[in-house]
C-alpha positions as CSV (number, residue, x, y, z in Angstrom):
1,M,159.4,11.9,179.8
2,Q,157.2,13.4,182.5
3,I,153.7,11.9,183.7
4,V,151.3,13.0,186.1
5,T,148.7,10.4,187.5
6,T,146.5,10.0,190.4
7,H,144.6,7.3,192.4
8,K,142.5,4.4,191.1
9,N,138.8,5.0,191.0
10,T,139.4,8.5,190.1
11,D,137.0,11.1,191.4
12,F,136.8,14.8,190.1
13,D,139.3,16.2,192.5
14,G,141.9,13.5,191.4
15,F,141.0,14.2,187.6
16,A,141.0,18.0,188.2
17,S,144.4,17.8,189.9
18,V,145.8,15.8,187.0
19,I,144.7,18.4,184.5
20,A,145.6,21.3,186.7
21,T,149.3,19.8,186.8
22,T,149.5,19.6,183.0
23,L,148.3,23.3,183.0
24,L,151.3,24.1,185.2
25,F,153.7,21.9,183.5
26,P,152.7,21.7,179.9
27,E,155.4,19.1,179.3
28,S,153.6,16.7,181.5
29,V,151.5,13.5,180.2
30,A,148.2,13.0,181.9
31,V,147.7,9.3,182.9
32,L,144.5,8.3,184.2
33,P,143.9,5.0,185.9
34,K,141.5,2.6,184.2
35,T,138.8,3.0,186.7
36,L,137.0,6.1,187.0
37,N,134.3,7.2,189.2
38,P,130.9,7.1,187.1
39,N,130.4,11.0,187.1
40,V,134.1,11.5,186.0
41,K,133.5,8.8,183.1
42,A,130.4,10.5,182.1
43,F,132.0,14.0,182.1
44,L,135.3,12.7,180.1
45,S,133.0,10.9,177.7
46,I,131.5,14.2,176.5
47,H,134.5,16.7,176.8
48,K,137.4,13.9,175.8
49,E,138.5,16.2,173.2
50,L,139.4,19.2,175.5
51,F,141.4,17.2,177.9
52,A,144.2,15.1,176.4
53,T,144.7,12.0,178.8
54,H,146.4,8.4,178.4
55,T,145.8,5.1,180.3
56,P,148.7,3.3,181.8
57,G,149.2,0.9,178.9
58,D,149.6,4.0,176.5
59,V,152.8,4.8,178.5
60,D,156.4,3.2,178.3
61,V,157.3,3.7,182.0
62,K,161.1,2.7,181.1
63,Q,160.9,6.3,179.3
64,V,159.7,8.1,182.5
65,E,162.2,10.3,184.2
66,R,159.7,12.4,186.5
67,L,156.2,11.3,188.3
68,I,154.0,13.6,189.5
69,V,151.4,12.1,191.9
70,V,148.2,13.8,192.7
71,D,145.7,13.5,195.6
72,T,147.2,10.5,197.0
73,N,150.5,9.5,198.2
74,S,150.4,5.9,198.2
75,W,152.0,3.5,195.6
76,S,149.2,0.9,196.2
77,R,146.6,3.1,195.0
78,L,148.2,4.0,191.9
79,D,147.5,1.9,188.4
80,R,150.2,-0.1,187.1
81,M,153.0,2.2,188.3
82,E,154.6,-0.4,190.6
83,P,157.8,-0.9,188.0
84,L,158.5,2.8,188.8
85,R,158.7,2.1,192.5
86,A,162.4,0.6,192.6
87,R,164.1,2.9,190.1
88,K,166.3,5.3,192.2
89,S,166.8,7.5,189.2
90,L,163.3,8.5,188.9
91,E,162.2,12.0,190.3
92,I,159.1,12.0,192.2
93,W,156.8,15.0,193.0
94,V,153.6,14.9,195.0
95,W,150.5,17.0,195.4
96,D,148.0,16.0,198.0
97,H,145.5,17.1,200.7
98,H,146.0,14.0,202.8
99,V,148.2,14.7,205.2
100,E,148.8,11.1,206.9
101,K,152.3,9.8,205.7
102,G,152.3,7.6,202.9
103,S,154.4,5.0,201.1
104,I,155.7,7.7,198.4
105,H,159.0,9.3,199.0
106,A,159.1,12.4,197.2
107,H,161.7,14.6,196.2
108,R,159.5,17.3,196.1
109,S,156.0,17.6,197.8
110,C,153.1,20.3,198.7
111,I,150.7,18.3,201.3
112,E,148.2,20.4,203.3
113,P,145.3,19.6,205.0
114,V,142.7,21.5,202.8
115,G,139.4,20.4,201.4
116,A,140.7,19.5,198.1
117,T,144.0,18.8,196.4
118,T,142.9,20.9,193.3
119,S,142.7,23.9,195.6
120,L,146.6,23.6,196.1
121,L,147.3,23.3,192.5
122,V,144.9,26.3,191.7
123,R,147.2,28.3,194.3
124,E,149.7,27.5,192.0
125,L,148.1,28.4,188.8
126,K,146.9,31.9,190.3
127,A,150.7,32.5,191.4
128,K,151.9,32.3,187.8
129,R,149.0,34.2,186.3
130,K,148.1,30.8,184.0
131,I,145.2,31.6,181.8
132,L,142.3,29.1,182.0
133,T,139.5,28.3,179.6
134,P,136.0,28.2,181.2
135,M,135.9,24.5,180.7
136,Q,139.3,24.1,182.4
137,A,137.8,26.4,185.3
138,T,134.9,24.4,185.3
139,L,136.9,21.0,185.6
140,L,139.0,22.2,188.6
141,L,135.7,23.7,190.4
142,A,134.1,20.7,190.0
143,G,137.3,18.9,192.0
144,I,137.0,21.3,194.7
145,Y,133.2,21.2,194.9
146,E,133.2,17.1,195.1
147,D,135.7,16.9,197.7
148,T,134.3,19.7,199.9
149,G,130.5,19.2,199.6
150,N,130.0,22.6,197.7
151,L,132.4,24.4,200.5
152,S,130.1,22.7,203.3
153,F,132.3,19.9,204.4
154,P,134.0,20.4,207.9
155,S,137.5,20.0,206.1
156,T,136.9,22.8,203.9
157,C,139.2,25.8,204.7
158,A,139.7,29.5,203.4
159,E,142.1,28.2,200.5
160,D,139.4,26.0,198.9
161,A,136.8,29.3,199.1
162,Y,139.7,31.4,197.6
163,A,140.3,28.7,194.7
164,A,136.7,28.5,194.1
165,G,136.2,32.3,193.9
166,W,139.2,32.5,191.5
167,L,137.7,29.8,189.2
168,L,134.2,31.8,189.1
169,E,135.9,34.8,188.3
170,R,137.1,32.7,185.1
171,K,133.8,31.8,184.1
172,A,133.5,28.1,185.4
173,D,130.0,27.0,184.8
174,L,128.0,26.0,187.8
175,N,125.2,24.7,185.5
176,I,127.6,21.9,184.1
177,L,128.5,21.2,187.9
178,S,125.2,20.4,189.1
179,T,124.7,18.3,186.0
180,F,127.8,16.0,186.5
181,L,128.2,16.2,190.5
182,K,124.6,14.6,190.7
183,P,125.4,10.7,191.4
184,A,123.9,8.3,189.1
185,Y,121.0,6.0,190.7
186,S,119.7,3.0,188.5
187,E,117.4,0.2,189.0
188,K,120.5,-2.1,189.7
189,H,121.5,0.4,192.4
190,K,117.9,0.2,194.0
191,A,118.0,-3.8,194.0
192,I,121.2,-3.7,195.9
193,L,120.0,-1.3,198.5
194,F,117.1,-3.2,199.1
195,K,119.2,-6.2,199.6
196,M,121.7,-4.3,202.2
197,L,118.3,-3.1,203.9
198,Q,117.1,-6.6,204.3
199,H,120.2,-7.6,206.1
200,A,121.1,-4.4,207.9
201,K,123.0,-4.9,211.0
202,R,123.9,-2.3,213.6
203,S,126.9,-2.4,216.1
204,R,128.1,-0.2,218.9
205,V,131.8,0.8,219.1
206,K,132.4,3.4,222.1
207,G,129.2,4.9,221.8
208,H,129.0,5.1,217.8
209,S,126.5,3.3,215.9
210,V,128.0,1.6,213.0
211,S,126.8,-0.9,210.3
212,V,129.0,-3.3,208.2
213,N,127.2,-4.9,205.3
214,Q,128.2,-7.7,203.3
215,L,126.6,-8.6,199.7
216,S,127.8,-10.6,196.9
217,I,127.2,-8.7,193.5
218,E,128.0,-10.0,189.9
219,G,130.3,-8.1,188.0
220,H,131.7,-4.8,188.6
221,V,128.9,-2.2,189.5
222,D,129.8,1.5,189.2
223,G,128.5,4.1,191.5
224,L,128.2,1.7,194.9
225,A,129.5,4.7,196.9
226,V,126.0,6.3,196.1
227,V,124.1,3.5,197.3
228,L,126.2,3.1,200.7
229,R,125.4,7.1,201.2
230,M,121.6,6.1,200.9
231,Y,122.0,3.2,203.1
232,M,123.6,5.1,206.0
233,E,121.1,7.9,205.8
234,I,118.2,5.3,205.8
235,L,119.7,3.5,208.7
236,N,120.8,6.7,210.6
237,V,123.9,5.2,211.7
238,D,127.1,7.5,212.3
239,A,129.4,5.1,209.8
240,A,128.3,2.3,207.4
241,F,130.7,0.1,205.5
242,G,130.0,-2.1,202.4
243,V,131.8,-5.0,201.7
244,F,130.9,-6.0,197.8
245,F,132.0,-9.3,196.9
246,E,132.9,-10.4,193.4
247,P,132.8,-14.2,193.5
248,E,134.2,-14.4,190.1
249,K,137.2,-12.5,190.7
250,N,137.5,-13.5,194.4
251,R,137.6,-9.9,195.7
252,C,135.8,-7.5,197.9
253,M,135.4,-3.9,197.0
254,V,135.0,-1.9,200.7
255,I,133.4,1.2,200.7
256,G,133.1,3.3,203.9
257,R,131.1,6.5,204.6
258,S,131.1,8.4,207.9
259,Q,128.8,11.4,209.2
260,T,131.4,12.1,212.1
261,D,135.3,13.0,212.1
262,E,135.6,10.8,215.0
263,L,135.6,7.5,213.1
264,D,138.1,8.2,210.4
265,V,137.2,6.1,207.3
266,G,140.2,7.1,205.5
267,A,142.6,5.8,208.2
268,I,140.5,2.5,208.4
269,M,140.7,2.3,204.6
270,R,144.5,2.8,204.5
271,S,144.9,0.0,207.0
272,M,143.1,-2.1,204.5
273,G,145.5,-1.0,201.5
274,G,143.0,1.8,200.2
275,G,142.5,5.1,201.0
276,G,140.3,8.1,201.4
277,H,139.1,11.0,203.7
278,P,138.0,11.0,207.4
279,R,134.7,10.8,206.0
280,A,134.8,8.6,202.8
281,G,137.4,5.8,201.9
282,S,137.4,2.4,200.1
283,A,139.9,-0.3,199.5
284,Q,140.1,-3.6,197.2
285,I,140.9,-6.8,199.0
286,R,141.3,-10.1,197.5
287,G,141.8,-13.7,198.7
288,T,139.3,-13.5,201.8
289,T,136.0,-13.9,202.7
290,P,133.4,-11.1,203.1
291,D,132.6,-12.0,206.7
292,G,136.2,-11.9,207.3
293,V,136.7,-8.3,206.0
294,G,133.4,-7.4,207.9
295,Q,135.0,-8.5,211.2
296,W,138.6,-6.7,210.2
297,I,136.6,-3.6,209.6
298,L,135.1,-3.7,213.3
299,E,138.2,-4.7,214.9
300,L,140.0,-1.5,212.8
301,I,137.4,0.8,213.9
302,K,138.1,-0.1,217.4
303,G,142.0,0.4,217.0
304,H,141.6,3.6,214.7
305,Q,138.9,5.5,216.8
306,Q,140.4,8.8,217.8
307,A,141.0,9.5,221.5
308,S,138.5,12.3,221.1
309,V,136.6,14.5,223.9
310,Q,133.9,12.2,225.4
311,I,130.8,13.6,227.4
312,S,132.7,12.9,230.6
313,D,135.5,15.3,229.8
314,L,132.7,18.1,229.3
315,M,130.0,17.4,232.0
316,S,129.5,19.1,235.1
317,F,129.4,17.2,238.5
318,P,128.3,16.8,241.3
319,V,124.8,17.8,240.0
320,H,122.4,19.6,241.9
321,T,118.9,18.1,242.0
322,V,115.7,18.0,243.7
323,T,112.9,15.9,244.6
324,A,109.4,15.7,243.0
325,A,108.0,17.1,246.4
326,T,110.3,20.2,246.2
327,R,108.1,23.3,246.0
328,M,108.3,25.5,242.6
329,E,109.4,28.8,244.9
330,E,112.4,26.6,246.1
331,V,113.3,25.5,242.5
332,A,113.2,28.9,241.5
333,M,115.7,30.1,244.6
334,I,118.2,27.3,243.4
335,L,118.4,27.9,239.6
336,R,118.7,31.6,240.5
337,A,121.5,31.0,243.2
338,K,123.6,28.6,240.8
339,G,123.0,30.5,237.7
340,I,121.4,27.4,235.9
341,T,118.5,27.2,233.7
342,G,117.4,23.5,234.6
343,I,117.8,20.6,237.2
344,P,117.0,17.2,237.4
345,V,114.5,15.8,239.7
346,V,115.5,12.3,241.4
347,D,113.7,10.0,243.6
348,K,115.5,7.2,245.4
349,G,118.4,7.7,243.2
350,T,116.7,7.5,240.1
351,I,115.8,10.2,237.7
352,V,112.0,10.8,237.3
353,G,112.1,14.2,235.7
354,M,113.7,17.5,234.5
355,I,112.4,20.9,235.8
356,S,113.6,24.3,234.1
357,R,113.0,27.5,233.6
358,R,110.7,27.4,230.6
359,D,108.2,25.1,232.9
360,F,107.6,28.0,235.2
361,R,105.4,29.5,232.1
362,K,102.9,26.7,232.8
363,M,101.9,28.1,236.1
364,R,98.8,30.4,235.6
365,K,98.2,31.7,239.1
366,E,100.7,33.1,241.8
367,S,99.7,30.4,244.3
368,H,101.3,27.9,242.1
369,I,104.6,28.9,242.9
370,T,103.9,26.7,246.0
371,S,103.1,23.7,244.1
372,P,105.4,20.7,244.3
373,V,107.6,20.1,241.2
374,K,105.8,17.0,240.0
375,A,103.0,19.1,238.9
376,Y,105.2,21.0,236.1
377,M,108.3,18.8,235.5
378,S,108.9,17.1,232.1
379,T,108.8,13.3,232.9
380,E,110.2,12.4,229.5
381,V,113.9,12.5,230.3
382,L,116.5,11.9,227.7
383,S,119.8,11.0,228.9
384,I,123.5,10.4,227.5
385,A,126.3,8.1,228.6
386,P,129.8,9.4,229.6
387,S,131.6,7.6,226.6
388,Q,129.4,9.4,224.0
389,S,130.8,12.3,222.0
390,P,129.8,16.1,221.9
391,M,128.2,15.6,218.7
392,Q,126.0,13.0,219.7
393,A,124.8,15.4,222.5
394,V,124.3,18.1,220.1
395,Q,122.1,15.9,217.8
396,L,119.9,14.9,220.8
397,M,119.4,18.5,221.7
398,V,118.6,19.7,218.4
399,Q,116.3,17.1,217.7
400,H,114.2,17.6,221.2
401,D,114.7,21.0,221.5
402,I,116.4,20.9,224.9
403,G,119.1,22.4,226.5
404,R,120.6,20.1,228.8
405,L,121.0,16.3,229.3
406,P,121.5,14.0,232.5
407,V,124.8,11.9,232.3
408,V,124.0,8.2,233.5
409,E,125.7,5.5,233.9
410,D,124.9,2.0,235.2
411,G,121.6,3.7,236.3
412,R,123.3,6.2,238.4
413,L,123.4,10.3,237.5
414,I,126.8,11.1,237.5
415,G,127.0,14.6,235.7
416,I,124.8,16.9,233.6
417,I,126.0,18.4,230.3
418,T,124.3,21.6,228.7
419,R,124.1,23.5,225.5
420,S,126.6,25.9,226.6
421,D,129.0,23.2,227.5
422,V,129.0,21.9,224.0
423,M,129.2,25.2,222.2
424,R,132.2,26.1,224.2
425,Y,133.9,23.1,223.3
426,Y,133.0,23.2,219.6
427,Y,133.8,26.9,219.5
428,D,137.1,26.1,221.3
429,L,136.3,28.2,224.4
430,L,137.6,25.6,226.7
431,P,140.2,26.7,229.2
432,D,143.6,25.3,228.7
């Protein structure tokens, strides 16, 4: 017997990958974990007759000769497949888009850093000229769209777009996708969100804002990831973690979401026995307190945070400055000579303002060119710390429509970073 399965709390990418594998290898038996994401469960409840699936309890693992695992590479994330782990005669294949080394040692594997595992399997279906029904194409497109945010997440690559285009050619129905990719949000979710916001806390980890929230819940609640996403957006933090404790079962469901790739949630969750992507992940932990799990998360964040580029790596220094008494005509000459568009105004080592080419528009008469800088400078000066990230600089620049940020450490001006500096970094134009 040959079976294909995926991770617990199956999402659309996992489910679609299972079905895509059965299309590639019709002899495969599709085995879905007992726990499914709510949107997958809703989809399957309506379309169950179109997709033949089984539960782990339906399968006699003693009869399994080949195991195909999709959208994960970890034994701990599979549902009741542990008896197969020690069988030496078992042949294992893996298809996955998580490139980190896992615990499954496969005889055959296809692991590539694309946006969705489904995209890798669609490539095989396309190469083998497999015929798909519109509903099969719709399910596979749901797998790609969910994991790539409709092809908008940074992890999306050309392979995902090619796969999506091919599925649309095969009559994938976007109306169905818009129905089932909408997360459910009930009165119970609203109550949980309200409790989380009542006890919201923020922490700073190397320049990033993080919130870890512990909450006791009664019984299993579907869709907690939806609640956590809203919680993160309301608090406007870079990453949020929910530790949802079920006292009856003495276990914690940990869900993490991040708005920046610099905080790799997937790596954090893998260290806790779970899994996920750089921006999303989850894990189940038994026999520990919610406070202990929360502290563990913070420690793991410190340890797993990428040694990414910081503002100190991009800033210019030393910084050209002027005083509040400097005349505007002198500022104009400095800007022209240095080829810059703005300059900090400093008084006794403290930044008191910024003067830029834009400020020259405030002058109404030619004689104003001899006026001091303090008459035209912007006094509300935003700054950034050298340990912060380029993304945080971009957020400040966009939010406040400014082109440069002084870099300040311990109250001292140590550098300046401009919009051009950040753009050169993001478009890979930094010198070797």
